[in-house]
SEDRENVEX-946339 format. One record per residue: residue number from 0; residue in one letter; chain; x, y, z of N, C-alpha, C, O in turn. Coordinates in steps of 0.02 Angstrom, whole numbers, m for minus. Example, Ala and Ser with C-alpha at 12.3 -4.5 7.8 and 13.67 -1.06 7.14 Angstrom:
<lovexs>
[0,"A","A",[660,m284,390],[615,m225,390],[660,m165,390],[712,m166,423]],
[1,"S","A",[642,m112,354],[684,m53,357],[645,2,394],[670,57,402]],
</lovexs>
This chain:
<lovexs>
[0,"M","A",[4617,2427,2675],[4604,2366,2633],[4601,2298,2689],[4646,2288,2729]],
[1,"R","A",[4552,2263,2686],[4548,2204,2721],[4573,2145,2681],[4571,2148,2620]],
[2,"L","A",[4594,2094,2712],[4613,2025,2679],[4576,1970,2713],[4582,1957,2773]],
[3,"L","A",[4533,1934,2664],[4493,1882,2682],[4527,1813,2672],[4540,1798,2614]],
[4,"P","A",[4542,1772,2720],[4567,1705,2701],[4520,1668,2654],[4460,1667,2664]],
[5,"A","A",[4546,1641,2609],[4509,1612,2551],[4466,1545,2587],[4406,1538,2574]],
[6,"M","A",[4501,1500,2631],[4463,1457,2664],[4402,1483,2703],[4348,1453,2703]],
[7,"V","A",[4411,1534,2732],[4344,1575,2770],[4293,1583,2731],[4237,1561,2746]],
[8,"V","A",[4307,1616,2675],[4255,1633,2616],[4226,1571,2594],[4167,1569,2578]],
[9,"A","A",[4264,1518,2591],[4229,1459,2553],[4187,1421,2609],[4140,1384,2596]],
[10,"L","A",[4210,1434,2664],[4159,1397,2728],[4098,1444,2736],[4043,1422,2750]],
[11,"M","A",[4108,1506,2727],[4046,1560,2732],[3997,1543,2678],[3936,1546,2686]],
[12,"L","A",[4027,1526,2623],[3986,1509,2558],[3942,1447,2581],[3882,1448,2569]],
[13,"A","A",[3970,1397,2611],[3935,1333,2622],[3884,1341,2672],[3833,1307,2675]],
[14,"A","A",[3903,1397,2719],[3851,1402,2775],[3788,1449,2746],[3731,1447,2769]],
[15,"C","A",[3808,1486,2696],[3752,1531,2672],[3710,1495,2627],[3654,1520,2617]],
[16,"A","A",[3724,1442,2598],[3676,1401,2553],[3630,1370,2592],[3638,1341,2646]],
[17,"G","A",[3565,1382,2549],[3513,1349,2589],[3440,1360,2555],[3441,1373,2495]],
[18,"P","A",[3381,1357,2586],[3312,1365,2552],[3307,1431,2523],[3268,1442,2477]],
[19,"Q","A",[3350,1483,2552],[3336,1558,2523],[3357,1569,2461],[3348,1625,2439]],
[20,"G","A",[3391,1518,2419],[3416,1525,2352],[3492,1540,2344],[3517,1554,2290]],
[21,"G","A",[3529,1534,2410],[3599,1542,2402],[3618,1607,2413],[3577,1651,2423]],
[22,"P","A",[3684,1619,2413],[3713,1688,2421],[3701,1741,2376],[3707,1800,2393]],
[23,"R","A",[3682,1722,2313],[3663,1777,2270],[3606,1816,2282],[3598,1871,2257]],
[24,"N","A",[3558,1784,2326],[3492,1808,2342],[3490,1833,2417],[3438,1853,2444]],
[25,"R","A",[3547,1831,2447],[3539,1842,2522],[3559,1920,2529],[3599,1948,2491]],
[26,"P","A",[3527,1950,2582],[3545,2024,2589],[3621,2024,2608],[3646,1979,2641]],
[27,"L","A",[3658,2080,2584],[3727,2084,2601],[3744,2136,2644],[3794,2134,2680]],
[28,"A","A",[3702,2187,2642],[3719,2254,2680],[3790,2275,2646],[3802,2262,2587]],
[29,"A","A",[3832,2307,2683],[3892,2335,2659],[3944,2276,2673],[3988,2284,2717]],
[30,"N","A",[3939,2221,2637],[3975,2162,2656],[4018,2134,2597],[3995,2093,2558]],
[31,"P","A",[4083,2159,2590],[4122,2129,2531],[4128,2058,2528],[4140,2033,2473]],
[32,"S","A",[4121,2016,2585],[4136,1941,2576],[4070,1924,2546],[4071,1871,2516]],
[33,"G","A",[4014,1956,2546],[3947,1930,2515],[3963,1916,2438],[3948,1866,2405]],
[34,"F","A",[3999,1979,2415],[4013,1975,2338],[4064,1920,2317],[4061,1894,2261]],
[35,"I","A",[4107,1904,2360],[4154,1849,2347],[4109,1789,2353],[4116,1748,2308]],
[36,"A","A",[4066,1777,2397],[4021,1730,2398],[3983,1713,2330],[3975,1658,2303]],
[37,"A","A",[3964,1765,2312],[3922,1767,2249],[3965,1747,2193],[3941,1708,2151]],
[38,"E","A",[4032,1769,2184],[4069,1751,2130],[4085,1679,2133],[4084,1646,2081]],
[39,"I","A",[4102,1648,2195],[4119,1578,2211],[4057,1542,2188],[4066,1493,2153]],
[40,"A","A",[3996,1560,2204],[3934,1531,2186],[3927,1525,2116],[3905,1473,2091]],
[41,"F","A",[3945,1576,2080],[3938,1584,2009],[3986,1530,1978],[3963,1491,1937]],
[42,"A","A",[4051,1528,1995],[4099,1475,1968],[4075,1410,1981],[4088,1366,1939]],
[43,"R","A",[4037,1395,2040],[4028,1335,2041],[3962,1308,2016],[3949,1249,2007]],
[44,"L","A",[3920,1360,2004],[3863,1347,1955],[3887,1320,1884],[3858,1273,1857]],
[45,"A","A",[3934,1350,1859],[3969,1343,1796],[3988,1267,1791],[3973,1235,1740]],
[46,"Q","A",[4023,1239,1845],[4046,1169,1843],[3978,1120,1862],[3980,1060,1848]],
[47,"E","A",[3928,1145,1889],[3867,1098,1902],[3825,1102,1852],[3798,1049,1837]],
[48,"K","A",[3810,1154,1818],[3752,1156,1767],[3774,1176,1700],[3735,1171,1652]],
[49,"G","A",[3839,1200,1692],[3861,1222,1627],[3883,1293,1626],[3853,1334,1661]],
[50,"Q","A",[3930,1310,1593],[3967,1375,1575],[3915,1425,1561],[3899,1469,1601]],
[51,"W","A",[3887,1418,1500],[3837,1478,1485],[3774,1479,1520],[3740,1530,1522]],
[52,"T","A",[3756,1422,1548],[3694,1416,1591],[3709,1452,1655],[3660,1478,1682]],
[53,"A","A",[3763,1459,1683],[3781,1492,1744],[3782,1564,1725],[3755,1602,1765]],
[54,"F","A",[3808,1590,1670],[3806,1659,1649],[3726,1673,1641],[3704,1720,1674]],
[55,"R","A",[3684,1638,1601],[3631,1660,1596],[3580,1674,1664],[3541,1721,1669]],
[56,"E","A",[3590,1631,1705],[3558,1626,1769],[3578,1683,1812],[3536,1699,1854]],
[57,"T","A",[3631,1715,1811],[3662,1754,1850],[3667,1828,1826],[3691,1871,1862]],
[58,"A","A",[3644,1842,1761],[3657,1905,1727],[3591,1953,1738],[3531,1936,1734]],
[59,"H","A",[3614,2009,1753],[3562,2069,1761],[3541,2086,1689],[3579,2078,1641]],
[60,"P","A",[3474,2112,1685],[3446,2118,1627],[3491,2170,1582],[3485,2168,1521]],
[61,"D","A",[3529,2209,1607],[3571,2255,1566],[3641,2240,1560],[3684,2282,1545]],
[62,"A","A",[3654,2173,1573],[3729,2148,1580],[3753,2152,1505],[3717,2144,1456]],
[63,"V","A",[3814,2164,1506],[3862,2167,1433],[3924,2119,1449],[3951,2110,1503]],
[64,"M","A",[3937,2090,1387],[4003,2052,1386],[4033,2067,1320],[4001,2094,1274]],
[65,"F","A",[4096,2050,1315],[4139,2060,1255],[4169,2006,1218],[4207,1964,1241]],
[66,"V","A",[4142,2011,1143],[4159,1936,1109],[4200,1945,1049],[4191,1903,1005]],
[67,"P","A",[4247,1995,1036],[4265,2052,1078],[4229,2104,1073],[4239,2147,1116]],
[68,"E","A",[4177,2120,1020],[4134,2178,1026],[4093,2174,1086],[4088,2123,1119]],
[69,"R","A",[4062,2232,1101],[4010,2239,1161],[3948,2201,1143],[3923,2212,1088]],
[70,"V","A",[3920,2157,1182],[3858,2133,1167],[3812,2137,1231],[3835,2144,1287]],
[71,"R","A",[3749,2133,1218],[3694,2128,1275],[3703,2049,1288],[3698,2006,1245]],
[72,"A","A",[3717,2038,1353],[3737,1975,1371],[3679,1927,1364],[3692,1873,1337]],
[73,"R","A",[3607,1940,1387],[3560,1901,1386],[3541,1875,1308],[3519,1820,1292]],
[74,"D","A",[3554,1922,1272],[3529,1910,1205],[3580,1862,1164],[3563,1821,1122]],
[75,"W","A",[3649,1876,1188],[3699,1836,1154],[3707,1770,1180],[3725,1723,1145]],
[76,"L","A",[3691,1765,1247],[3694,1702,1286],[3629,1650,1262],[3631,1589,1272]],
[77,"K","A",[3578,1682,1232],[3516,1628,1213],[3542,1586,1156],[3514,1532,1150]],
[78,"A","A",[3594,1603,1111],[3615,1557,1062],[3678,1513,1084],[3706,1478,1042]],
[79,"Q","A",[3697,1514,1142],[3759,1475,1160],[3746,1413,1194],[3704,1410,1239]],
[80,"T","A",[3777,1368,1176],[3774,1295,1205],[3836,1291,1252],[3887,1323,1241]],
[81,"D","A",[3828,1254,1302],[3867,1243,1347],[3930,1198,1326],[3921,1141,1304]],
[82,"P","A",[3994,1226,1333],[4040,1177,1315],[4055,1120,1356],[4041,1124,1416]],
[83,"A","A",[4079,1069,1335],[4091,1000,1369],[4132,1022,1435],[4121,996,1490]],
[84,"E","A",[4177,1069,1426],[4220,1085,1492],[4208,1161,1499],[4217,1205,1457]],
[85,"A","A",[4182,1166,1566],[4174,1238,1589],[4233,1274,1607],[4278,1243,1635]],
[86,"V","A",[4239,1341,1594],[4298,1368,1629],[4287,1365,1698],[4230,1361,1719]],
[87,"K","A",[4346,1367,1741],[4351,1377,1811],[4384,1444,1819],[4421,1471,1778]],
[88,"W","A",[4363,1468,1883],[4392,1530,1906],[4383,1551,1983],[4336,1536,2020]],
[89,"Q","A",[4432,1585,1996],[4429,1610,2077],[4440,1674,2091],[4494,1697,2073]],
[90,"P","A",[4398,1711,2120],[4419,1785,2144],[4477,1792,2185],[4491,1754,2231]],
[91,"H","A",[4517,1849,2165],[4574,1868,2209],[4568,1925,2245],[4604,1936,2295]],
[92,"A","A",[4519,1970,2223],[4502,2036,2255],[4444,2056,2239],[4417,2035,2188]],
[93,"V","A",[4408,2107,2287],[4348,2129,2280],[4354,2204,2300],[4396,2223,2340]],
[94,"Y","A",[4307,2246,2267],[4310,2318,2268],[4230,2334,2279],[4189,2316,2237]],
[95,"V","A",[4210,2368,2336],[4138,2369,2356],[4123,2446,2364],[4159,2481,2400]],
[96,"S","A",[4068,2470,2329],[4035,2538,2356],[4020,2545,2422],[4008,2496,2458]],
[97,"C","A",[4019,2604,2444],[4002,2620,2521],[3948,2593,2541],[3953,2566,2596]],
[98,"D","A",[3883,2590,2508],[3824,2569,2534],[3812,2489,2517],[3759,2461,2532]],
[99,"G","A",[3871,2452,2482],[3870,2380,2482],[3819,2365,2424],[3791,2311,2426]],
[100,"N","A",[3806,2403,2377],[3749,2382,2327],[3781,2374,2265],[3747,2358,2217]],
[101,"A","A",[3855,2385,2258],[3892,2370,2194],[3957,2347,2212],[3984,2363,2265]],
[102,"A","A",[3985,2307,2168],[4054,2285,2173],[4090,2261,2114],[4062,2240,2064]],
[103,"A","A",[4155,2264,2124],[4193,2226,2068],[4241,2169,2095],[4285,2179,2138]],
[104,"T","A",[4228,2107,2065],[4280,2068,2079],[4331,2053,2023],[4316,2061,1964]],
[105,"T","A",[4390,2031,2042],[4442,2011,1985],[4479,1944,2009],[4486,1930,2068]],
[106,"G","A",[4498,1910,1962],[4534,1843,1987],[4568,1809,1923],[4584,1841,1873]],
[107,"A","A",[4576,1749,1931],[4602,1705,1887],[4562,1656,1855],[4519,1631,1891]],
[108,"W","A",[4566,1635,1795],[4531,1578,1766],[4574,1529,1731],[4630,1545,1712]],
[109,"Q","A",[4547,1464,1723],[4588,1408,1695],[4537,1366,1652],[4479,1353,1666]],
[110,"K","A",[4569,1348,1601],[4526,1303,1556],[4579,1256,1517],[4621,1281,1481]],
[111,"G","A",[4575,1190,1525],[4631,1149,1499],[4697,1172,1514],[4715,1177,1573]],
[112,"T","A",[4739,1188,1462],[4810,1222,1477],[4805,1295,1477],[4856,1327,1489]],
[113,"A","A",[4753,1325,1467],[4747,1398,1456],[4737,1427,1521],[4709,1395,1566]],
[114,"N","A",[4760,1485,1530],[4751,1533,1584],[4737,1607,1573],[4754,1635,1521]],
[115,"G","A",[4705,1639,1623],[4690,1707,1617],[4657,1735,1674],[4650,1704,1726]],
[116,"Y","A",[4637,1795,1664],[4606,1839,1713],[4538,1860,1692],[4519,1858,1634]],
[117,"F","A",[4503,1879,1743],[4432,1906,1731],[4417,1961,1774],[4453,1969,1824]],
[118,"T","A",[4366,2002,1762],[4342,2049,1806],[4271,2058,1798],[4244,2070,1743]],
[119,"T","A",[4237,2052,1860],[4160,2051,1858],[4131,2108,1897],[4153,2122,1953]],
[120,"V","A",[4079,2143,1866],[4051,2204,1907],[3978,2174,1919],[3939,2151,1876]],
[121,"W","A",[3969,2178,1985],[3903,2155,2018],[3855,2212,2051],[3877,2259,2084]],
[122,"L","A",[3797,2202,2038],[3739,2250,2070],[3697,2209,2108],[3676,2154,2090]],
[123,"R","A",[3682,2241,2173],[3639,2206,2215],[3582,2250,2225],[3589,2310,2237]],
[124,"D","A",[3511,2213,2219],[3451,2251,2241],[3446,2255,2307],[3445,2202,2339]],
[125,"P","A",[3441,2317,2342],[3445,2324,2412],[3385,2301,2444],[3386,2285,2504]],
[126,"R","A",[3320,2296,2402],[3257,2268,2433],[3255,2194,2438],[3234,2170,2491]],
[127,"S","A",[3276,2150,2384],[3284,2091,2387],[3342,2057,2408],[3341,2001,2432]],
[128,"G","A",[3398,2094,2398],[3464,2066,2409],[3488,2024,2355],[3542,1996,2361]],
[129,"K","A",[3454,2018,2304],[3473,1977,2242],[3536,2018,2208],[3539,2078,2196]],
[130,"T","A",[3579,1974,2197],[3650,2000,2168],[3658,1967,2096],[3655,1906,2087]],
[131,"E","A",[3669,2014,2044],[3678,1991,1979],[3738,2038,1949],[3749,2097,1962]],
[132,"W","A",[3772,1999,1906],[3827,2024,1868],[3799,2073,1811],[3746,2059,1782]],
[133,"I","A",[3834,2129,1796],[3813,2178,1751],[3871,2195,1698],[3860,2230,1648]],
[134,"L","A",[3929,2169,1713],[3985,2164,1662],[4033,2110,1673],[4059,2103,1728]],
[135,"D","A",[4045,2075,1629],[4093,2030,1635],[4147,2026,1577],[4126,2033,1520]],
[136,"H","A",[4210,2016,1586],[4267,2016,1537],[4324,1982,1561],[4330,1965,1619]],
[137,"G","A",[4366,1973,1520],[4432,1932,1536],[4474,1923,1480],[4454,1939,1424]],
[138,"D","A",[4524,1901,1487],[4577,1889,1437],[4628,1832,1463],[4630,1815,1522]],
[139,"G","A",[4666,1806,1413],[4706,1750,1425],[4777,1782,1449],[4784,1842,1440]],
[140,"L","A",[4822,1751,1474],[4882,1769,1506],[4933,1712,1482],[4910,1655,1474]],
[141,"A","A",[4992,1721,1473],[5049,1678,1450],[5070,1643,1511],[5095,1587,1507]],
[142,"S","A",[5061,1673,1570],[5075,1638,1631],[5015,1658,1685],[4991,1715,1689]],
[143,"P","A",[4995,1601,1726],[4945,1608,1760],[4953,1669,1820],[5007,1680,1847]],
[144,"R","A",[4903,1700,1833],[4899,1732,1898],[4910,1691,1961],[4872,1645,1973]],
[145,"P","A",[4964,1708,2005],[4974,1666,2060],[4908,1670,2107],[4872,1719,2105]],
[146,"A","A",[4897,1624,2144],[4837,1629,2191],[4863,1650,2257],[4908,1622,2288]],
[147,"P","A",[4827,1709,2278],[4844,1737,2340],[4825,1700,2394],[4777,1661,2390]],
[148,"E","A",[4863,1710,2452],[4848,1674,2516],[4780,1705,2552],[4741,1674,2588]],
[149,"F","A",[4776,1774,2531],[4713,1803,2557],[4677,1838,2497],[4710,1855,2448]],
[150,"I","A",[4612,1847,2500],[4573,1886,2446],[4576,1949,2478],[4558,1956,2537]],
[151,"A","A",[4600,2001,2438],[4590,2071,2452],[4526,2097,2451],[4484,2082,2408]],
[152,"S","A",[4516,2142,2503],[4451,2169,2502],[4453,2247,2516],[4484,2269,2565]],
[153,"K","A",[4422,2285,2476],[4420,2359,2493],[4352,2393,2479],[4317,2377,2430]],
[154,"Q","A",[4335,2438,2523],[4265,2467,2522],[4279,2543,2508],[4330,2570,2530]],
[155,"A","A",[4230,2579,2469],[4237,2637,2458],[4229,2684,2525],[4198,2661,2573]],
[156,"A","A",[4257,2748,2529],[4246,2787,2578],[4173,2803,2587],[4136,2801,2538]],
[157,"C","A",[4151,2819,2645],[4082,2843,2650],[4076,2918,2684],[4128,2941,2707]],
[158,"G","A",[4029,2950,2688],[4018,3019,2708],[4004,3062,2646],[3945,3066,2627]],
[159,"S","A",[4050,3092,2614],[4031,3139,2551],[4017,3098,2487],[4040,3041,2483]],
[160,"R","A",[3987,3118,2448],[3969,3104,2386],[4008,3127,2332],[4001,3186,2317]],
[161,"P","A",[4055,3086,2294],[4085,3111,2243],[4054,3146,2179],[4000,3123,2161]],
[162,"A","A",[4078,3193,2147],[4045,3210,2089],[4048,3155,2030],[4095,3115,2026]],
[163,"V","A",[4001,3156,1990],[3998,3107,1933],[4043,3124,1890],[4046,3184,1876]],
[164,"P","A",[4089,3078,1858],[4149,3098,1815],[4108,3103,1743],[4057,3072,1727]],
[165,"I","A",[4143,3148,1707],[4114,3159,1642],[4173,3126,1589],[4231,3146,1589]],
[166,"E","A",[4145,3072,1543],[4207,3045,1505],[4168,3042,1439],[4106,3040,1436]],
[167,"A","A",[4209,3040,1388],[4194,3036,1320],[4238,2997,1282],[4298,3006,1289]],
[168,"G","A",[4214,2948,1238],[4254,2910,1203],[4286,2942,1137],[4256,2988,1109]],
[169,"G","A",[4338,2919,1116],[4364,2948,1058],[4336,2931,989],[4289,2891,991]],
[170,"E","A",[4352,2951,935],[4318,2941,879],[4322,2867,856],[4378,2840,851]],
[171,"G","A",[4262,2830,840],[4264,2759,828],[4261,2722,880],[4258,2662,867]],
[172,"E","A",[4263,2739,946],[4258,2699,1014],[4193,2696,1031],[4150,2740,1022]],
[173,"D","A",[4184,2627,1065],[4121,2613,1091],[4129,2617,1164],[4150,2567,1194]],
[174,"M","A",[4115,2668,1195],[4120,2683,1265],[4059,2686,1318],[4011,2723,1305]],
[175,"A","A",[4060,2649,1375],[4002,2659,1416],[4037,2667,1482],[4092,2643,1494]],
[176,"V","A",[3999,2706,1528],[4015,2704,1598],[3960,2691,1642],[3905,2717,1635]],
[177,"G","A",[3977,2649,1692],[3928,2629,1745],[3944,2651,1806],[4003,2664,1818]],
[178,"L","A",[3896,2659,1854],[3900,2703,1912],[3854,2661,1967],[3797,2641,1955]],
[179,"A","A",[3885,2651,2021],[3850,2621,2081],[3792,2669,2100],[3798,2729,2087]],
[180,"P","A",[3738,2646,2128],[3690,2697,2153],[3711,2752,2200],[3681,2805,2201]],
[181,"D","A",[3757,2740,2236],[3780,2792,2282],[3844,2835,2254],[3871,2878,2288]],
[182,"Q","A",[3862,2819,2196],[3905,2847,2154],[3981,2839,2177],[4024,2873,2149]],
[183,"T","A",[3998,2795,2226],[4062,2781,2254],[4101,2729,2219],[4158,2715,2238]],
[184,"L","A",[4071,2699,2165],[4112,2647,2128],[4084,2655,2057],[4024,2660,2044]],
[185,"S","A",[4137,2657,2006],[4110,2667,1939],[4156,2617,1890],[4210,2594,1910]],
[186,"W","A",[4134,2606,1836],[4169,2563,1793],[4156,2589,1716],[4100,2601,1695]],
[187,"T","A",[4210,2594,1682],[4214,2615,1610],[4243,2572,1566],[4300,2553,1577]],
[188,"S","A",[4209,2549,1511],[4227,2499,1465],[4233,2537,1394],[4193,2579,1374]],
[189,"T","A",[4282,2518,1365],[4292,2549,1296],[4314,2501,1252],[4362,2467,1271]],
[190,"V","A",[4287,2489,1192],[4299,2449,1143],[4323,2494,1075],[4285,2531,1045]],
[191,"R","A",[4381,2484,1061],[4412,2525,1001],[4395,2496,936],[4370,2440,931]],
[192,"A","A",[4410,2535,886],[4387,2505,822],[4421,2443,791],[4395,2411,746]],
[193,"D","A",[4485,2427,821],[4517,2373,816],[4503,2321,859],[4540,2271,856]],
[194,"R","A",[4454,2322,901],[4417,2278,945],[4462,2265,1001],[4450,2214,1034]],
[195,"S","A",[4510,2298,1016],[4542,2300,1085],[4506,2339,1133],[4467,2382,1114]],
[196,"R","A",[4516,2329,1190],[4468,2360,1245],[4505,2376,1306],[4563,2356,1313]],
[197,"R","A",[4472,2413,1355],[4497,2432,1413],[4444,2434,1463],[4393,2466,1447]],
[198,"V","A",[4447,2405,1523],[4399,2407,1572],[4432,2439,1635],[4487,2416,1650]],
[199,"T","A",[4407,2489,1671],[4431,2529,1722],[4380,2536,1771],[4325,2561,1757]],
[200,"V","A",[4399,2510,1838],[4358,2523,1896],[4384,2572,1935],[4445,2571,1946]],
[201,"R","A",[4344,2619,1962],[4362,2671,2003],[4330,2660,2078],[4277,2628,2078]],
[202,"L","A",[4352,2679,2136],[4327,2674,2200],[4347,2745,2234],[4403,2771,2234]],
[203,"W","A",[4289,2769,2264],[4294,2832,2304],[4342,2828,2366],[4330,2790,2413]],
[204,"D","A",[4393,2866,2366],[4430,2852,2433],[4424,2918,2479],[4464,2928,2524]],
[205,"G","A",[4375,2959,2465],[4361,3014,2517],[4380,3081,2477],[4353,3134,2490]],
[206,"K","A",[4425,3075,2433],[4452,3135,2386],[4442,3125,2322],[4417,3172,2291]],
[207,"D","A",[4456,3071,2291],[4460,3053,2223],[4428,2979,2206],[4424,2934,2247]],
[208,"M","A",[4408,2976,2144],[4391,2914,2118],[4454,2877,2089],[4474,2882,2032]],
[209,"A","A",[4481,2840,2141],[4553,2804,2130],[4539,2741,2084],[4491,2703,2093]],
[210,"V","A",[4585,2734,2035],[4590,2676,1994],[4606,2615,2040],[4650,2618,2083]],
[211,"V","A",[4568,2560,2031],[4579,2500,2077],[4584,2437,2029],[4613,2386,2047]],
[212,"I","A",[4556,2444,1971],[4563,2381,1913],[4576,2420,1851],[4541,2469,1838]],
[213,"D","A",[4623,2402,1815],[4636,2441,1749],[4659,2381,1703],[4719,2367,1701]],
[214,"D","A",[4608,2343,1663],[4623,2298,1623],[4626,2323,1543],[4587,2363,1517]],
[215,"R","A",[4679,2292,1514],[4687,2311,1448],[4698,2250,1403],[4743,2209,1411]],
[216,"V","A",[4649,2250,1349],[4650,2192,1311],[4676,2206,1243],[4649,2252,1213]],
[217,"A","A",[4723,2173,1215],[4748,2188,1139],[4696,2169,1088],[4653,2125,1095]],
[218,"A","A",[4705,2206,1039],[4661,2184,979],[4671,2109,958],[4727,2085,961]],
[219,"P","A",[4617,2072,938],[4627,2008,918],[4677,2003,861],[4679,2048,819]],
[220,"K","A",[4721,1945,857],[4763,1933,801],[4725,1927,735],[4674,1893,732]],
[221,"Q","A",[4749,1957,686],[4715,1943,617],[4736,1878,584],[4796,1863,580]],
[222,"P","A",[4686,1836,558],[4708,1775,537],[4752,1777,473],[4774,1725,450]],
</lovexs>
């Protein structure tokens, strides 16, 4: 696992911005810091142009969100108006596939006096370098996640290709499994009948698909 100083990442983002369309459209190769730059640019766009505008402009055609049911992001976002105050967020860690074409970022968000965490899954087009999010979710926290001194970074092992895991949801569950093109990073999202959910991200370590993110969101309180 590598550690990226937050200030270095911020400076890298500023250096990358330019006529090519910013870090979301730059070739990343197997570059974990590029996904951190994309997440920072996403957060900055929310402050500059509006929260849901930023989500619309960076969403993959197949992107999903949870409201708390699973929804197709582009369809749901069409009807959303930007709030007066956009949520703010900062990445704390990034997990990247061996080939650098998929990653998951996770970190903290704030809005007014509220705090929480988020996880975003990203896909990069290896031909154009365009990077878009394909899954986004989060939840509130009673206490904010402390900001780390360094942004943690871990890349999947290369060489052998793992077997594709077979998973099935339980009765009444809405379950979906996503897989990086090289099969070294996967993400599973499950929404239960009570609208609780779980998002799990796994990374190939050379022997197993090891769990690196395991987010569990409780069912919403009944009025």
